[in-house]
C-alpha positions, -999 to 999 in steps of 0.1 A, spaced: -29 -402 -312 -2 -366 -305 24 -367 -334 51 -354 -313 78 -327 -335 113 -324 -336 109 -287 -322 89 -299 -290 117 -321 -279 139 -285 -278 113 -262 -262 113 -290 -232 153 -288 -228 151 -255 -228 119 -253 -201 145 -277 -177 176 -257 -189 154 -223 -179 142 -238 -145 175 -250 -135 190 -218 -138 158 -196 -121 169 -225 -89 204 -225 -93 212 -194 -111 233 -220 -128 227 -240 -163 220 -280 -158 241 -305 -175 210 -325 -198 218 -356 -214 187 -365 -239 201 -400 -247 163 -414 -258 141 -395 -283 108 -403 -307 127 -388 -330 158 -411 -334 143 -445 -331 135 -446 -293 95 -452 -282 97 -420 -256 115 -389 -251 138 -396 -221 159 -368 -205 186 -372 -174 192 -336 -159 221 -326 -133 230 -296 -115 252 -281 -91 239 -283 -59 239 -252 -39 259 -241 -5 219 -236 8 213 -272 -4 241 -287 16 237 -268 50 198 -278 51 210 -314 45 232 -306 73 208 -290 97 185 -317 91 203 -346 100 217 -326 135 182 -318 144 173 -357 140 203 -371 152 209 -344 181 176 -357 206 190 -391 199 226 -389 210 212 -370 238 192 -394 248 216 -422 245 242 -402 265 216 -390 295 214 -430 307 257 -427 298 267 -396 317 263 -377 350 239 -353 353 267 -321 349 289 -337 314 249 -344 300 237 -307 308 275 -292 291 266 -315 259 231 -308 260 244 -268 259 272 -274 236 246 -296 208 220 -273 207 240 -239 205 257 -261 174 225 -269 161 213 -232 171 243 -218 149 238 -244 116 200 -239 115 206 -195 118 238 -200 90 210 -221 64 182 -192 72 207 -169 63 223 -186 33 181 -195 24 176 -152 25 208 -144 7 196 -174 -27 163 -155 -26 168 -122 -24 198 -130 -54 168 -145 -75 149 -113 -62 170 -97 -77 173 -112 -110 138 -116 -111 128 -80 -108 158 -74 -134 140 -87 -162 107 -74 -156 122 -40 -159 139 -53 -184 107 -64 -199 89 -34 -192 113 -9 -208 105 -38 -239 69 -32 -234 70 8 -235 93 10 -263 68 -15 -278 41 11 -269 58 39 -281 67 23 -315 33 20 -321 26 53 -313 46 66 -340 35 39 -359 -2 52 -355 7 92 -357 25 93 -387 -4 72 -404 -27 96 -390 -6 123 -408 -2 113 -436 -39 109 -447 -49 148 -431 -14 166 -441 -13 175 -478 21 196 -478 48 177 -480 75 194 -459 48 196 -432 44 162 -432 86 156 -431 86 175 -399 59 163 -382 73 132 -391 106 140 -374 92 155 -344 71 122 -339 102 106 -345 120 125 -314 90 124 -295 84 85 -296 116 69 -300 148 75 -279 171 99 -308 177 132 -304 192 136 -343 177 122 -372 177 128 -408 151 118 -439 166 123 -476 145 119 -504 158 104 -537 160 133 -566 143 136 -596 167 114 -614 168 88 -581 202 88 -588 217 107 -551 199 113 -514 184 147 -510 186 162 -474 147 169 -470 146 175 -433 
C-alpha cells in the first residue's frame, strides 16, 4: 500500500553513493536497470566499486592463514625435520609480514577516514556557529528596532551588530533619497 515517489529512488541512489564514498573514498558505479517508475515491478540497484588495497591484502592474509597450516601439516610427513623447521620459520615470517602489512594498510585507511570525518564535523560546526550568529543578529536587530527610536542611532547599532556577529570588517548602509532616485550614504 505504499506509494513510491521518484525522489525516493534518487534518495536511495544518493545513500548508496555516500556509503561507498565513506567506505572506499571513491564514487561507485551504480546501475538502476529496473525501476517502479519506468514500468518495473520493483527497484533494483547494482552497485560496483573498486577494491581497496586494504581489502586485497586482508584477503591475502586470510588465505595465507588458511593455507599455511595445511601446507605445513602435509610437509611435516614429506620432509625431514631440519628442512621442515626451515620451511616452518620462513612460512611463519611470511604470514607475519603479510599480517603486519595488512594491519598497517587498514590503520592508514581508518586514519584517513577519521580525518575526513573530522573535517566534515568541523565544517558542520562552523556552519552551526555561523547560523547561530546570524540568528543572534536578527534577534538583536529586531529588539533594537522596537526600542531605539532615533534613526541614526539605530543604523549605528545595526552596523555594530553586523560587525560583531558576521565575519565582516567593512560595511555600509545606504538609504534611498526622498525622491527614491538615488542611494545616499547613511552609515
